[in-house]
C-alpha positions as CSV (number, residue, x, y, z in Angstrom):
1,X,-39.3,124.8,151.6
2,X,-37.2,125.6,149.0
3,X,-38.4,126.8,145.2
4,X,-36.5,123.9,143.1
5,X,-37.4,125.7,140.1
6,X,-35.6,129.4,141.2
7,X,-32.2,129.4,141.5
8,X,-30.5,131.3,144.3
9,X,-31.0,134.8,142.4
10,X,-35.1,133.7,142.3
11,X,-34.5,133.1,138.1
12,X,-36.8,130.0,136.7
13,X,-34.3,126.9,136.0
14,X,-34.8,123.6,135.1
15,X,-34.0,120.6,137.9
16,X,-31.1,118.9,138.7
17,X,-32.0,115.6,139.1
18,X,-28.9,113.5,137.4
19,X,-27.5,113.1,141.1
20,X,-30.9,111.1,142.6
21,X,-31.3,107.7,142.1
22,X,-34.4,105.8,139.7
23,X,-37.0,105.0,141.6
24,X,-40.4,103.4,140.0
25,X,-42.7,106.6,140.3
26,X,-46.5,106.5,140.3
27,X,-48.9,109.6,139.6
28,X,-52.5,109.7,139.4
29,X,-54.9,113.1,138.2
30,X,-58.4,113.5,138.3
31,X,-60.9,116.0,136.4
32,X,-64.5,116.5,135.8
33,X,-66.4,117.3,132.5
34,X,-70.0,118.8,133.5
35,X,-72.1,118.9,130.9
36,X,-75.8,118.7,129.6
37,X,-77.9,115.7,130.4
38,X,-78.4,115.5,126.1
39,X,-74.7,116.0,125.4
40,X,-73.9,113.4,127.8
41,X,-76.4,110.9,126.0
42,X,-74.9,111.3,122.5
43,X,-71.7,111.3,123.9
44,X,-72.6,107.4,126.3
45,X,-74.8,106.4,122.8
46,X,-71.5,106.6,120.7
47,X,-73.7,109.2,118.1
48,X,-71.8,112.1,118.1
49,X,-71.0,113.7,114.9
50,X,-67.1,113.4,115.4
51,X,-67.6,110.1,116.3
52,X,-66.2,108.4,119.7
53,X,-65.6,110.8,121.9
54,X,-64.0,108.9,125.0
55,X,-61.8,106.8,122.0
56,X,-60.6,110.3,121.1
57,X,-59.9,111.7,124.4
58,X,-58.5,108.9,125.7
59,X,-55.7,108.2,122.7
60,X,-54.9,112.3,124.3
61,X,-54.9,112.1,127.2
62,X,-52.1,109.4,126.5
63,X,-50.1,111.3,123.7
64,X,-50.6,114.3,126.3
65,X,-48.8,112.4,128.9
66,X,-46.1,111.4,126.7
67,X,-45.6,115.3,125.1
68,X,-46.2,117.1,128.9
69,X,-41.8,118.0,128.6
70,X,-43.0,119.8,124.9
71,X,-45.8,122.2,126.8
72,X,-44.4,122.8,130.4
73,X,-41.5,124.1,130.8
74,X,-39.2,122.9,132.8
75,X,-40.3,119.6,133.2
76,X,-37.8,116.6,131.7
77,X,-38.5,114.7,128.9
78,X,-39.8,111.2,130.7
79,X,-39.7,107.8,129.3
80,X,-43.1,106.8,130.2
81,X,-44.1,103.1,130.4
82,X,-47.1,103.5,130.8
83,X,-50.3,106.1,131.2
84,X,-54.2,105.1,131.0
85,X,-56.6,107.2,130.7
86,X,-59.9,105.5,132.5
87,X,-63.4,107.7,131.5
88,X,-66.4,107.0,133.3
89,X,-70.0,108.4,132.8
90,X,-71.7,110.3,135.8
91,X,-75.1,111.5,136.3
92,X,-73.5,115.5,135.5
93,X,-70.4,114.9,132.9
94,X,-67.1,112.0,132.6
95,X,-65.2,111.6,135.8
96,X,-61.2,111.7,134.2
97,X,-58.6,109.6,136.1
98,X,-55.3,109.4,134.2
99,X,-52.8,107.1,135.5
100,X,-48.5,107.9,134.7
101,X,-46.2,105.1,135.6
102,X,-42.4,105.7,134.2
103,X,-38.9,104.4,136.6
104,X,-37.0,108.0,136.5
105,X,-35.3,110.0,138.9
106,X,-38.3,112.8,138.8
107,X,-41.8,112.2,139.4
108,X,-44.8,112.1,137.1
109,X,-46.9,114.7,138.1
110,X,-47.0,116.8,135.6
111,X,-47.7,113.9,133.1
112,X,-51.1,113.1,135.1
113,X,-51.9,116.2,134.8
114,X,-51.3,117.4,131.4
115,X,-53.3,114.3,130.4
116,X,-56.2,114.7,132.9
117,X,-56.7,118.1,132.0
118,X,-56.1,117.1,127.6
119,X,-59.0,114.2,127.8
120,X,-61.0,116.6,128.9
121,X,-60.4,119.2,126.3
122,X,-60.5,116.5,123.4
123,X,-64.5,115.5,124.5
124,X,-64.7,119.3,124.8
125,X,-63.7,120.2,121.2
126,X,-65.3,117.1,120.1
127,X,-69.1,118.1,121.4
128,X,-69.0,121.9,121.2
129,X,-71.4,121.8,118.7
130,X,-73.6,121.4,120.7
131,X,-73.0,121.9,124.7
132,X,-71.0,125.9,124.8
133,X,-71.7,125.0,128.4
134,X,-69.6,122.6,129.5
135,X,-67.5,122.9,132.7
136,X,-64.3,121.5,133.3
137,X,-63.4,121.8,137.4
138,X,-61.5,119.1,140.1
139,X,-58.5,119.3,138.0
140,X,-56.1,117.6,140.7
141,X,-53.2,114.8,141.8
142,X,-55.1,112.6,143.9
143,X,-51.9,110.1,144.4
144,X,-48.4,109.9,143.5
145,X,-45.8,107.2,144.6
146,X,-42.1,106.9,144.7
147,X,-39.1,109.6,145.1
148,X,-37.8,111.2,147.8
149,X,-41.0,112.5,148.8
150,X,-42.6,109.0,149.4
151,X,-46.6,108.8,148.9
152,X,-49.2,111.3,148.9
153,X,-53.2,110.7,148.3
154,X,-55.8,112.8,148.4
155,X,-59.3,112.3,146.4
C-alpha cells in the first residue's frame, strides 16, 4: 500500500485530487466522554454554570468540521453540505456522533473525526470546573461512503 501524503522522497505533500471525479461522500465518527454521574446530571438538567453544554458542543462540532483544513495541514478545504452532531447521554457520560456530507473529490473522514473530537473537548471545557477527571476516548471512524474506496463500516 502506498501512502498518498508522501512523495517519492518520503516528504509530506498534499494529494492532487484534480483528476478524481466528484461524488457524494459521507462519513460518521464517534467519541465518548466519561464523567461523574453528578456532572452528567448537571449537563442534562441544563444547570451548568457556563450555559447549555450540549448546544455549545453541537455548534463547536459543526464549526470544527468546517475548519478542518485549517487545523490539519494536508487536508483539502471542502464545501461541506451538511454537518450533524448527535449527543446522547449514556450511563457513564455522553456519546458523540458526527456525520459530515459533501459532494467532492475527496472524503470527509477527517472532518467527521475533528467534529466529534471538538464536540467532546467543548463538553470538557464547559464543565471542567466541577469534574477534571473526565476522559475522552473511543474516537473512531465508524462509517464512510463515496469515492474510489467505496463503503467502510465498523461500530
